[in-house]
C-alpha positions, -999 to 999 in steps of 0.1 A, spaced: 750 -754 383 783 -771 389 786 -804 407 817 -811 428 840 -836 411 839 -859 441 801 -865 438 791 -899 425 759 -919 421 772 -945 446 782 -919 471 748 -902 468 730 -936 472 750 -941 504 741 -906 516 705 -912 510 705 -946 528 723 -930 558 698 -901 559 669 -925 557 682 -944 587 688 -912 606 653 -900 599 635 -932 606 657 -955 626 647 -943 660 682 -940 673 678 -903 681 654 -883 703 650 -858 674 663 -850 640 668 -817 622 665 -825 586 680 -797 565 676 -814 531 640 -804 525 648 -768 534 672 -764 505 662 -792 481 650 -785 445 615 -801 443 620 -805 405 654 -822 410 653 -837 445 690 -846 445 700 -810 439 700 -778 459 677 -750 448 698 -727 427 690 -697 450 705 -718 479 735 -732 460 771 -720 468 781 -729 432 793 -765 436 759 -782 437 766 -797 471 771 -769 497 746 -741 506 752 -704 501 745 -679 529 709 -679 518 708 -717 520 722 -716 555 695 -691 564 668 -714 550 683 -742 571 683 -721 602 647 -711 595 638 -748 592 648 -757 628 619 -764 651 631 -747 683 607 -768 704 630 -798 696 657 -780 717 636 -774 747 
């Protein structure tokens, strides 16, 4: 699996910190967290190969479908 050339450990640490704040900071009425839907449990910073578009950062069509399936529609009511 390729990783985009603009990925960096510092950038990923920033992404993780922002995501944690979004998930737990209480600033939002609800959060749709797509990361668990496509994340590789054996390599949590990576997308599961079956959901990877090929750059290691963006989902494929199957990944987008998994993300859509992860949305709790009750959150939108």
